[in-house]
C-alpha positions in Angstrom: 72.2 119.3 43.3 74.9 117.5 45.4 78.0 116.5 43.6 78.1 112.8 42.6 80.9 111.1 44.7 83.3 108.6 43.1 81.6 105.6 44.7 78.2 106.9 43.5 79.6 107.3 40.0 81.0 103.8 40.1 77.7 102.4 41.0 75.9 104.2 38.3 78.5 103.1 35.7 78.1 99.5 36.8 74.4 99.7 36.5 74.8 101.0 32.9 77.6 98.7 31.8 76.1 95.4 33.2 72.5 96.3 32.3 71.2 96.1 35.9 67.4 96.3 35.9 66.5 96.7 39.5 68.1 97.9 42.8 67.2 96.7 46.3 67.5 99.4 48.9 67.9 97.4 52.2 67.8 98.2 55.9 66.7 96.3 59.0 64.0 96.8 61.6 64.5 96.9 65.3 64.5 93.1 65.6 67.1 92.7 62.8 64.6 91.5 60.0 65.8 92.8 56.6 63.5 95.1 54.8 63.8 96.5 51.3 62.5 98.9 48.7 62.9 97.8 45.1 63.4 100.6 42.5 64.1 100.4 38.8 67.8 101.1 38.1 66.9 104.3 36.3 66.0 105.8 39.7 69.3 105.1 41.4 70.8 108.5 40.8 67.7 110.1 42.3 67.9 107.7 45.3 71.6 108.6 45.9 71.0 112.3 45.8 67.7 112.6 47.6 66.8 109.2 49.1 63.5 107.3 48.7 60.6 108.3 51.0 58.6 105.5 52.6 55.9 104.8 55.2 57.5 103.3 58.3 54.4 102.8 60.4 54.3 99.0 59.8 58.0 98.4 60.4 58.7 96.9 63.9 60.0 99.6 66.3 60.1 102.4 63.7 57.2 104.9 64.0 53.5 105.5 64.7 51.1 106.4 61.9 51.3 110.1 62.9 55.1 110.2 62.4 55.6 107.5 59.8 57.3 109.3 57.0 61.0 108.3 56.7 63.6 108.5 54.0 66.0 105.7 52.9 69.3 107.0 51.7 71.5 104.3 50.1 75.2 104.2 51.1 77.2 104.0 47.8 80.0 102.2 49.7 77.7 99.2 50.1 76.9 98.7 46.4 77.0 95.1 45.1 75.6 93.3 42.2 73.6 90.3 43.5 74.5 86.9 42.0 72.0 85.4 39.5 71.7 82.4 41.7 69.9 84.7 44.2 67.9 86.9 41.7 66.0 86.0 38.6 66.8 89.4 37.0 70.0 91.5 37.1 69.7 93.2 40.4 72.0 95.3 42.6 71.8 96.0 46.3 72.7 99.0 48.6 72.3 99.3 52.3 70.5 102.4 53.5 70.7 105.0 56.3 67.3 106.1 57.5 66.5 109.8 57.9 63.7 112.0 59.1 62.0 114.3 56.5 63.9 117.2 58.2 67.2 115.7 57.2 68.2 114.4 60.6 69.2 110.8 61.1 66.3 108.6 62.5 67.1 107.6 66.0 65.5 104.2 65.4 68.0 103.4 62.7 69.9 100.5 64.3 72.9 100.9 62.1 73.1 104.5 63.3 73.2 103.2 66.9 76.2 101.1 66.1 77.9 103.9 64.3 77.4 106.2 67.4 78.7 103.5 69.7 81.8 102.9 67.5 82.5 106.6 67.5 83.1 106.5 71.3 86.3 104.6 70.4 87.8 107.6 68.6 89.4 109.1 71.7 91.1 105.8 72.4 92.0 105.4 68.7 90.8 101.9 68.4 88.9 99.9 65.9 86.3 97.4 67.2 86.5 94.1 65.3 84.0 91.3 65.5 84.0 87.7 64.1 80.7 85.8 64.7 80.2 82.1 64.2 76.8 81.6 62.6 75.1 78.3 63.2 71.8 77.3 61.7 69.6 74.2 60.9 68.4 72.9 57.6 65.0 71.2 57.5 63.3 69.2 54.7 60.4 70.8 52.8 57.4 68.7 51.7 54.9 69.9 49.2 56.4 73.4 49.4 56.0 73.5 53.2 58.7 73.5 55.8 59.0 70.6 58.2 60.9 70.0 61.5 62.7 67.0 59.8 66.5 67.7 59.7 68.1 67.4 56.3 70.5 64.7 57.6 71.6 62.9 60.7 75.4 63.7 60.5 77.4 65.0 63.4 80.3 67.4 64.1 82.7 67.7 61.1 81.3 64.6 59.4 82.2 63.9 55.8 80.0 64.1 52.8 78.7 60.5 52.9 76.8 61.5 56.1 76.8 65.3 55.7 74.2 65.9 53.1 74.5 69.7 53.0 78.0 70.1 51.7 76.6 71.3 48.4 74.3 73.8 50.2 77.1 75.3 52.2 79.3 75.4 49.0 76.5 77.3 47.1 76.1 79.7 50.0 79.8 80.3 50.2 80.1 81.0 46.4 77.2 83.4 46.5 78.7 85.2 49.5 82.0 85.5 47.6 80.2 87.1 44.6 78.9 89.9 47.0 82.4 90.4 48.5 82.1 88.3 51.6 85.0 85.8 51.9 84.0 82.7 53.9 86.5 81.5 56.5 85.2 77.9 57.3 82.0 75.9 56.9 81.2 72.6 58.4 78.5 70.3 59.9 77.7 71.1 63.5 76.9 68.7 66.4 73.2 68.2 66.0 71.3 66.5 63.1 70.8 69.1 60.3 72.9 71.7 62.1 75.6 73.7 60.2 78.0 76.6 60.5 79.4 79.1 58.1 82.0 81.7 59.2 83.6 84.7 57.5 86.7 86.6 58.3 86.5 89.2 61.1 86.1 92.9 60.3 85.0 96.1 61.9 81.6 95.7 63.7 79.6 97.7 61.2 80.9 95.7 58.2 80.3 92.5 60.2 76.8 93.3 61.1 76.0 94.0 57.4 77.5 90.6 56.6 75.4 88.8 59.2 72.2 90.1 57.6 73.5 89.2 54.1 74.5 85.7 55.1 71.1 85.0 56.8 69.3 86.1 53.7 71.5 84.2 51.1 71.4 81.0 53.2 67.6 81.0 53.2 67.4 81.7 49.5 70.0 78.9 48.6 68.3 76.5 51.0 65.0 76.9 49.2 66.7 76.1 45.9 67.8 72.8 47.5 64.2 72.2 48.6 65.2 72.8 52.2 64.3 75.5 54.8 67.2 77.3 56.7 66.3 78.3 60.3 68.4 80.4 62.6 66.0 79.6 65.5 68.3 79.1 68.6 66.8 75.9 69.9 64.5 74.0 67.5 64.7 70.6 69.4 64.5 69.5 72.9 67.6 67.4 73.9 69.8 68.6 71.1 72.4 71.4 70.9 71.1 74.8 69.8 72.5 77.3 67.4 74.5 80.2 68.7 76.5 83.2 67.4 79.7 83.0 69.4 81.2 86.4 68.8 85.0 87.0 68.8 85.9 90.6 69.7 89.1 92.5 69.6 90.3 96.1 69.6 93.0 97.2 67.1 95.0 100.4 67.0 94.9 102.5 63.9 98.2 101.2 62.8 97.0 97.6 62.9 98.3 96.4 66.3 96.1 94.2 68.4 95.4 96.1 71.6 94.5 93.0 73.5 97.9 91.4 73.2 100.7 91.7 75.8 103.5 89.1 75.4 104.8 89.8 78.9 101.5 89.0 80.7 101.0 85.5 82.2 97.9 85.1 79.9 99.5 87.3 77.2 96.6 89.7 77.6 96.9 93.5 77.9 95.4 95.7 80.6 92.9 96.9 78.0 91.8 93.3 77.3 91.3 92.6 81.0 89.2 95.8 81.4 87.1 94.8 78.4 86.5 91.3 79.6 85.6 92.6 83.1 83.1 95.0 81.6 81.4 92.2 79.6 81.2 90.1 82.8 79.8 92.9 84.9 77.1 94.1 82.4 76.3 90.8 80.7 73.0 90.4 82.6 71.9 93.8 81.5 72.6 93.3 77.8 71.4 89.7 77.7 67.9 90.5 76.3 69.6 92.2 73.3 72.0 89.4 72.5 69.4 86.7 73.4 66.2 88.4 72.3 63.7 85.6 72.0 61.8 83.2 74.3 63.5 80.4 72.5 67.0 81.9 73.1 66.8 80.8 76.7 65.9 77.2 75.9 69.4 77.1 74.4 71.2 78.6 77.5 70.9 75.4 79.7 73.6 73.1 81.0 74.8 70.2 79.0 74.5 71.5 75.4 77.7 73.5 74.8 76.0 76.8 75.6 77.0 79.0 78.6 74.8 79.5 81.6 77.4 80.7 84.1 79.2 84.1 84.1 82.9 83.4 84.1 85.9 83.6 81.8 88.6 81.1 80.8 91.5 80.5 78.4 90.3 77.1 77.1 87.3 76.2 79.1 84.2 76.0 76.7 81.7 76.0 79.6 82.7 79.5 80.4 80.7 82.6 79.1 83.9 84.2 77.8 86.7 82.1 76.2 90.1 83.4 75.2 91.2 81.3 72.1 94.7 80.1 72.2 96.2 82.1 69.3 98.0 85.3 70.4 99.6 88.2 68.6 97.2 89.7 66.1 94.8 86.9 66.7 94.3 87.7 70.4 90.6 88.0 71.1 87.8 87.2 73.6 84.9 85.0 72.5 81.5 85.8 74.0 79.5 82.6 73.8 75.9 83.4 74.7 74.7 85.5 71.7 72.5 83.7 69.1 71.7 84.5 65.5 68.1 85.6 66.4 69.6 88.9 67.6 69.9 92.1 65.7 73.6 92.2 65.1 73.8 96.1 65.0 72.2 96.3 68.5 74.1 93.2 69.8 77.5 94.6 68.8 76.5 98.0 70.2 75.8 96.7 73.7 78.7 94.3 73.7 81.1 97.2 72.8 79.4 99.5 75.3 79.9 96.9 78.1 83.6 96.4 77.2 84.1 100.2 77.0 82.6 100.6 80.5 85.1 98.1 81.8 87.9 100.2 80.3 86.4 103.4 81.6 85.9 102.0 85.1 89.3 100.2 85.1 87.6 96.9 86.0 89.6 93.7 86.4 88.0 90.2 86.1 88.4 87.5 88.7 90.8 84.7 88.0 89.9 82.5 85.0 87.9 79.3 85.8 89.4 76.4 83.8 87.4 73.6 85.4 84.2 72.4 83.8 81.7 74.7 85.6 78.8 72.3 84.9 80.6 69.7 87.1 81.1 72.1 90.0 78.6 71.9 92.9 76.4 74.9 93.8 78.6 75.5 96.8 81.8 75.4 94.7 80.3 77.9 92.3 79.4 80.2 95.2 82.9 80.0 96.5 84.3 81.0 93.1 81.7 83.9 93.0 80.1 82.5 89.7 76.7 83.9 89.0 74.2 82.8 86.4 72.8 84.3 83.2 69.1 85.2 83.3 67.1 82.1 82.8 64.2 83.5 80.8 63.4 86.4 78.4 61.2 87.8 81.2 64.1 88.0 83.6 66.4 89.4 81.0 63.9 92.2 80.0 63.5 93.1 83.7 67.2 93.6 84.1 67.5 95.5 80.8 64.6 97.8 81.8 66.8 99.1 84.7 70.0 99.4 82.8 71.4 102.9 82.2 74.1 101.3 80.1 71.6 99.8 77.6 69.3 102.8 77.6 72.3 105.2 76.9 73.6 103.0 74.2 70.3 102.3 72.3 68.8 105.7 72.9 65.3 106.3 74.2 63.5 105.4 71.0 65.0 101.9 70.4 65.2 101.2 74.2 61.5 101.8 74.8 60.3 100.2 71.5 62.5 97.1 72.0 61.2 96.6 75.5 57.6 97.1 74.3 57.9 94.6 71.5 59.7 92.0 73.7 57.5 92.4 76.8 54.5 91.7 74.6 56.2 88.6 73.2 57.0 87.4 76.7 53.4 88.0 77.9 52.1 86.0 74.9 54.4 83.1 75.7 53.9 82.9 79.5 50.1 82.8 79.1 50.2 79.9 76.6 49.2 76.4 77.8 51.6 73.9 76.2 51.3 70.3 75.3 53.9 69.5 77.9 51.7 70.9 80.6 48.6 69.0 79.5 50.6 65.8 79.2 52.2 66.4 82.6 49.3 67.6 84.7 46.0 66.6 83.1 46.2 62.9 84.1 47.2 63.6 87.8 45.5 66.8 88.9 
């Protein structure tokens, strides 16, 4: 028998002292949907030592029936007691690493992919930090069913007499704090029923875990308020969509921000320029991972505070990459096209891989574009050398399928399975006949 580690012993002691009845062993599938196995708390010691076997054949992107046996091994560092506002019974949660029966790590474990990508930073002795901004919509529920009716008609930063979800966001924030996630800000967003909750930046693996937890807790709390929380990127035509603007930085092991250089005209280091240039060069290839749904590309259109053009800037919010004004330890680059429908483990993996390629290839970005890019003519954009993001999931998948960067980062298993699942989704979508088409063409053709 393996020796019980200190963190494992702490978890077992808390289970006993607090009378925890059940434990959720959580992981995510290839699309980022959370999965879990619930065990009675008496089995936790067994789970920590040996893992819990499960059939993975019905989990998206995991395995075929012939090779479906997998083992979920809980990470004792992730142990938390879930708040009673989320669970009816005393329940704890641990995140799991997924293994093959032969003891090797499963290549389809998306957390493992991010871990391997982060390991590439060891030679450079950097830590990759991410800070995402998570936007979502709240819709009314009628008769227990979700509607497309926003919970309010407030606007950006409105106060409580118009913003009817302050209590929802407060409950989400308090529940997050109970599981160790300190919220940074929360507020109403631009569109009716649209909201945003942020937490403090951290290393990418911790942040990816927190994204999954926030999405889950937000949905549970919303139901308690007779609302439905949706992280769909673009629920409404003519209104702003929901993004996951992701702030990225590299820190040295002694806590210095590697993106900061006070002597540069933009106060950015050479490493920062290389990283930005890598994101700009490879953004088309990684777009299907950070914008993984058909609906993602309904958000990436001009006029709704979402980027469509590949450029960077210091303050210009029409650019794909923005450098927020704070410098020193706050120096970072904000990638603005990701949305919350993505799998954060895969999204952070390809974003880091693109930035590292920029460092490896010693790339430099063009001059920043501070003008409103949407107001430029097509000829002006050509003169600046500004290209566009893919305009559909189909185009993004085509570019991804030819990308050595993405294939190397994700590994053959996830790369092929992701393309298979998403190409099927695109095929289903493009063969649909929509109401817009019948309203447009039926009367005149």
